[in-house]
C-alpha positions in Angstrom: -7.6 21.1 -10.4 -9.1 21.9 -7.0 -7.6 24.3 -4.6 -4.4 23.1 -3.0 -4.7 20.5 -0.3 -2.5 19.5 2.7 -1.7 15.8 1.9 0.3 13.2 4.0 1.7 10.3 2.2 3.3 7.4 4.2 5.8 5.3 2.7 6.9 8.2 0.4 10.5 7.2 0.2 10.0 4.7 -2.6 7.4 3.5 -5.2 4.0 4.9 -5.8 4.4 7.1 -2.6 7.5 8.8 -3.8 6.4 9.6 -7.2 2.9 10.7 -6.1 4.3 13.1 -3.5 6.6 14.8 -5.9 3.6 15.0 -8.5 1.2 16.4 -6.0 3.8 19.0 -4.9 4.4 19.9 -8.5 0.7 20.5 -8.8 0.7 23.1 -6.0 -0.4 21.0 -3.1 1.2 21.2 0.5 2.6 17.6 0.6 4.1 15.9 3.6 6.2 13.1 2.3 6.7 10.7 5.2 9.8 8.3 4.7 10.9 5.6 7.1 14.7 6.3 7.1 17.1 9.0 6.6 18.6 8.0 3.3 15.1 8.0 1.8 14.4 11.6 3.4 17.7 12.8 1.8 17.0 11.5 -1.5 13.4 12.9 -1.5 14.7 16.3 -0.4 17.3 16.3 -3.3 14.8 15.3 -5.8 12.3 18.0 -4.7 15.0 20.7 -4.8 16.0 19.5 -8.4 12.5 19.7 -9.6 12.1 23.2 -7.9 9.0 22.2 -5.7 8.2 22.6 -2.0 8.0 19.3 -0.3 7.8 18.9 3.4 9.8 15.7 4.1 9.4 13.9 7.6 10.5 10.7 9.2 7.5 8.6 10.0 7.6 4.9 11.1 3.8 4.1 11.3 4.6 1.4 14.0 5.9 4.0 16.4 3.5 5.6 18.8 6.0 8.5 19.1 6.1 9.1 15.5 2.3 8.8 15.2 1.7 11.4 17.9 4.0 13.7 16.0 2.3 13.2 12.8 -1.2 13.9 14.4 0.1 17.4 15.1 0.0 18.0 11.3 -3.3 19.2 10.0 -4.1 17.4 6.7 -7.0 17.2 4.2 -5.9 13.9 2.7 -4.1 10.9 4.3 -2.7 8.2 2.1 -2.0 5.0 4.1 0.5 4.1 1.5 3.4 2.5 3.3 3.7 -1.3 3.3 5.9 -4.4 3.7 5.5 -7.8 2.3 6.3 -11.4 2.9 5.7 -14.4 0.8 5.9 -18.1 1.2 3.7 -21.0 2.5 1.5 -20.0 5.4 2.1 -23.5 6.8 5.8 -22.6 7.1 6.4 -18.9 7.4 7.8 -17.8 10.9 4.9 -16.1 12.8 7.2 -13.0 13.6 7.4 -12.2 10.0 3.6 -12.4 9.6 3.1 -10.3 12.7 5.5 -7.5 11.2 3.5 -7.4 8.0 0.4 -6.7 10.2 2.0 -4.3 12.4 3.0 -2.0 9.4 0.3 -2.7 6.9 -2.6 -2.9 9.3 -2.2 -1.8 13.0 0.2 0.9 12.5 -1.8 2.5 9.6 -5.1 2.0 11.5 -3.7 3.9 14.6 -2.5 6.7 12.3 -5.9 6.9 10.7 -7.7 6.9 13.9 -6.1 10.2 15.1 -6.7 11.8 11.8 -10.2 10.5 11.6 -11.0 12.3 14.7 -9.6 15.6 13.5 -11.5 15.2 10.2 -14.8 14.3 11.8 -14.5 17.4 14.1 -14.4 19.8 11.0 -16.7 17.6 8.8 -14.3 17.0 6.0 -11.3 14.9 5.0 -10.3 11.8 3.1 -8.4 8.8 4.2 -7.0 6.6 1.4 -6.0 3.1 2.0 -3.4 1.5 -0.4 -4.9 -2.0 -0.8 -4.0 -4.1 -3.6 -5.3 -6.8 -6.1 -4.0 -8.9 -3.3 -6.8 -7.7 -1.2 -9.4 -9.0 -3.5 -7.9 -12.3 -4.7 -5.7 -14.8 -3.0 -3.0 -16.9 -4.5 -0.7 -19.7 -3.1 2.3 -18.5 -1.3 1.1 -14.8 -1.2 -1.1 -15.6 1.8 0.9 -13.4 4.2 0.7 -10.4 2.1 -2.8 -11.1 1.0 -4.1 -11.5 4.4 -3.0 -8.2 5.6 -4.5 -6.6 2.5 -7.9 -8.4 3.1 -7.8 -6.8 6.5 -7.3 -3.4 5.0 -10.4 -4.0 2.7 -12.5 -4.8 5.8 -11.2 -1.8 7.7 -11.6 0.6 4.8 -15.2 -0.5 4.2 -16.3 -0.4 7.8 -14.6 3.2 8.1 -16.3 4.3 5.0 -19.7 3.6 6.5 -19.0 4.8 9.9 -17.3 8.3 8.8 -19.4 9.0 5.8 -22.2 10.6 7.9 -19.5 12.7 9.6 -18.3 14.1 6.3 -15.2 12.0 6.1 -14.5 10.1 2.9 -12.7 6.7 2.9 -11.6 4.8 -0.1 -9.0 2.4 -1.4 -6.6 2.2 -4.2 -6.0 -1.3 -5.5 -3.0 -1.7 -7.8 -2.3 -4.9 -9.7 1.3 -5.9 -10.6 3.4 -2.8 -11.1 7.2 -2.2 -11.5 8.1 -0.5 -8.4 10.5 -3.0 -6.9 8.1 -4.0 -4.2 7.2 -7.4 -5.4 10.9 -8.0 -6.1 11.8 -7.1 -2.6 9.0 -9.4 -1.2 10.7 -12.2 -3.1 14.1 -11.3 -1.8 12.8 -11.7 1.6 11.8 -15.3 1.1 15.3 -16.7 1.0 16.0 -15.3 4.5 14.0 -17.9 6.1 12.9 -20.3 3.5 14.9 -23.7 3.5 14.2 -25.9 0.5 15.8 -29.0 2.2 13.3 -28.8 5.2 10.3 -27.6 3.1 7.3 -29.9 2.2 5.8 -27.1 -0.2 5.4 -27.2 -3.8 8.5 -26.8 -6.1 7.2 -24.2 -8.5 4.5 -21.6 -8.2 3.4 -18.3 -10.2 1.8 -15.6 -8.3 -0.8 -13.2 -9.4 1.6 -10.3 -8.7 3.8 -11.3 -11.6 6.4 -13.1 -9.5 7.8 -16.4 -10.2 9.7 -18.6 -7.5 11.3 -21.9 -8.0 11.4 -23.3 -4.5 13.5 -26.2 -5.5 16.4 -23.9 -6.6 19.1 -22.7 -4.2 18.0 -19.2 -5.1 14.6 -17.6 -6.4 14.2 -16.0 -9.6 12.0 -12.9 -10.1 10.5 -12.4 -13.5 8.8 -8.9 -14.0 7.3 -9.4 -17.6 3.8 -8.9 -16.3 4.5 -5.9 -14.1 3.3 -2.7 -15.5 4.6 1.0 -15.8 3.6 2.6 -12.3 2.9 5.9 -13.9 -0.9 5.2 -14.2 -1.1 4.5 -10.5 0.8 7.8 -9.7 -2.0 9.4 -11.8 -4.6 7.6 -9.8 -3.1 9.0 -6.5 -3.4 12.5 -7.9 -7.0 11.9 -9.1 -8.1 10.5 -5.8 -6.4 13.3 -3.9 -7.9 16.1 -6.0 -11.4 14.8 -6.8 -14.2 16.0 -4.5 -16.1 12.7 -4.7 -15.5 9.4 -6.3 -15.5 5.6 -6.1 -14.8 3.8 -2.9 -12.5 1.2 -4.7 -10.1 2.5 -7.5 -8.6 -0.4 -9.2 -6.0 -0.5 -11.9 -5.1 -1.9 -14.4 -8.7 -1.7 -15.6 -8.2 -4.9 -17.8 -7.8 -7.0 -14.7 -11.2 -6.0 -13.2 -13.2 -8.8 -14.9 -10.7 -11.4 -13.9 -10.8 -10.4 -10.4 -14.5 -10.5 -10.2 -14.5 -14.0 -11.7 -11.9 -15.2 -9.2 -14.2 -13.8 -6.4 -17.3 -15.6 -7.7 -15.4 -18.9 -8.2 -14.8 -19.0 -4.4 -18.4 -19.9 -4.0 -18.0 -23.2 -5.9 -14.4 -24.0 -4.5 -14.3 -27.6 -3.6 -11.8 -29.2 -1.1 
């Protein structure tokens, strides 16, 4: 393991971020675990105490300029832009305010956060910015358009920042998980019934997404199936690897057995017909 680093993880109140924050703290790093709300902060603190590890737990809503200014007072070696929200459903019908909120969190809030840290890192000639992208940033599926669009934006931002900041000594990379069992995909499905009205919809009655989520739009309720979602442990290990390594790949994708499939889907776009 490399010498202990100072690491900020947004969205550390649940999912990959929570487990990675605790794991990295156990490995001797100075981890700032940023959570959106007080209940998450309380649970994180309790779990860190239970494990006997030092964890700096902070409140950080990436869409808040006030919160970002506070975060920029922290001197970090590695920034994980990990927090995310998701919406699913037909793009021809989704309320635009929901789509805007996805971009405010996943894209604009994190870009504003990254800008402040990029300036600090460039000033000292070192540092790493890690964007949590997704398989949804590399492939698009029906009814996942709202979420995919935000992750595609992250891919472009990360690639441009990589090329712009590399000469200044700052590394930029992505982590691209496939379908993992963190509850995120299920919550994204839960959000659908807040606005989707089957009586007024003209969309397909049934679809299966690439995130392992099945939704029957013709029903009064939706049903989530998680058979294809995997144990998130290997993604937590990938967070650790990316945080600790001195160099590595720009794109870090798991599960590895989906890589060829993703590349085939990307290639097939060139021959897509109307």
